[in-house]
C-alpha positions in Angstrom: -16.8 36.4 8.4 -13.8 38.1 6.7 -11.6 35.2 7.8 -14.0 32.7 6.2 -13.9 34.7 2.9 -10.1 34.8 3.1 -10.1 31.0 2.9 -13.1 30.1 0.8 -12.6 32.7 -2.0 -9.2 31.2 -3.0 -10.7 27.8 -2.8 -13.5 28.9 -5.2 -10.9 30.4 -7.6 -9.0 27.1 -7.5 -12.2 25.2 -8.3 -12.9 27.5 -11.2 -9.3 27.1 -12.5 -9.7 23.3 -12.4 -13.0 23.5 -14.3 -11.6 25.8 -16.9 -8.7 23.5 -17.5 -11.1 20.5 -17.6 -13.2 22.1 -20.3 -10.0 22.5 -22.4 -9.1 18.8 -22.0 -12.7 17.9 -23.1 -12.2 19.9 -26.3 -8.7 18.5 -27.0 -9.7 14.8 -26.7 -12.0 14.6 -29.7 -9.4 16.5 -31.7 -6.9 13.8 -30.9 -4.6 16.4 -29.2 -3.6 14.1 -26.3 -0.5 16.3 -25.7 -2.9 19.1 -24.7 -5.0 16.7 -22.5 -1.7 15.6 -20.8 -0.7 19.2 -20.2 -4.1 20.1 -18.9 -4.1 17.0 -16.6 -0.8 18.1 -15.1 -2.1 21.6 -14.6 -5.2 20.3 -12.9 -3.1 18.1 -10.6 -1.0 21.1 -9.5 -4.0 23.3 -8.9 -5.8 20.5 -7.0 -2.7 20.0 -4.8 -2.7 23.7 -4.0 -6.4 23.7 -3.3 -6.3 20.7 -1.1 -3.4 22.3 0.9 -5.3 25.5 1.5 -8.4 23.5 2.5 -6.5 21.3 5.0 -4.7 24.3 6.5 -7.6 26.7 6.8 -10.8 25.1 5.5 -11.7 23.9 9.0 -12.9 27.5 9.7 -16.0 26.7 7.7 -16.8 23.0 8.1 -19.4 22.8 5.3 -17.0 24.4 2.9 -14.2 22.1 4.1 -16.3 19.0 3.4 -17.4 20.4 0.0 -13.8 21.2 -1.2 -12.5 18.0 0.2 -15.1 16.1 -2.0 -14.2 18.4 -5.0 -10.5 17.5 -4.6 -11.3 13.8 -4.4 -13.5 14.1 -7.5 -10.7 16.0 -9.3 -8.2 13.2 -8.4 -10.6 10.7 -10.1 -10.9 12.8 -13.2 -7.1 13.2 -13.4 -6.7 9.4 -13.1 -9.3 8.7 -15.8 -7.7 11.3 -18.1 -4.3 9.6 -17.7 -5.9 6.2 -18.4 -7.4 7.6 -21.6 -4.0 9.1 -22.6 -2.5 5.7 -22.1 -5.1 4.2 -24.4 -4.9 6.8 -27.1 -1.3 8.1 -27.1 0.9 6.0 -24.7 4.1 7.5 -26.1 3.3 10.8 -24.3 3.7 9.0 -21.0 7.4 8.2 -21.5 9.3 9.6 -18.6 6.2 9.8 -16.3 6.3 8.2 -12.9 3.8 5.6 -12.0 2.8 3.5 -9.0 0.5 0.5 -9.8 -0.1 -3.2 -9.3 0.2 -5.8 -12.1 -0.4 -9.5 -12.1 2.1 -11.1 -14.5 0.9 -13.6 -17.1 4.2 -13.7 -18.9 7.8 -13.4 -17.6 11.1 -13.4 -19.5 14.7 -12.7 -18.6 16.4 -9.9 -20.5 19.9 -9.9 -21.8 21.0 -7.4 -19.2 19.8 -9.7 -16.3 16.6 -7.8 -15.5 13.2 -9.3 -15.8 10.3 -8.3 -18.1 6.8 -9.2 -16.9 3.4 -8.5 -18.6 -0.2 -9.1 -18.0 -1.0 -8.8 -21.7 -1.7 -5.1 -21.8 0.8 -3.6 -19.3 4.3 -4.6 -18.6 7.2 -3.8 -16.3 11.0 -4.2 -16.1 12.3 -5.1 -12.7 15.6 -6.2 -11.1 14.0 -9.0 -9.1 12.2 -12.1 -10.6 8.4 -11.8 -10.3 6.1 -14.8 -10.0 3.4 -15.8 -12.5 -0.1 -14.9 -11.2 1.3 -13.1 -8.1 0.4 -9.4 -7.9 3.4 -7.1 -8.0 3.3 -3.5 -6.7 5.6 -1.5 -8.8 6.8 2.1 -8.7 8.8 3.3 -11.7 9.0 5.3 -14.8 7.3 4.7 -18.2 9.8 3.9 -21.0 9.6 2.4 -24.4 10.8 -1.2 -24.6 10.7 -3.2 -27.7 8.1 -0.8 -29.2 5.9 -1.0 -26.1 5.3 1.3 -23.2 6.5 -0.4 -20.0 7.2 0.6 -16.4 10.9 0.5 -15.5 11.3 -0.1 -11.8 13.2 2.8 -10.0 
């Protein structure tokens, strides 16, 4: 029983830390403090990674706890993703320098002066070294940067 407590108590503390951070991000949003929401989202991601690692390494000792904390980790991933989407909508400049992996279907493509390509779906855009095709999904990994006053993904 002590071994079960040795694993589940730290998982419980991680869960509480995620919830406390989440409460802070809820308060910061209506105050338009998206910088605080971003910081909290990054903190939650770090805590969640640690919690999931502990659960995968030792959570199997208590199968019901393992399943519960696995679900909590997945739910936290969803909250983090939704928080980042809201930051993108409300304060996209805060995302400059952040890494992203996504898929975009280009509706507009143009060649840039430096030989790279800029493609956009109307709301999101990316800069790439290879020419994309209109209407064809493009999986892109890169970093957010400001381009022509807009936030775009620059391919790594």
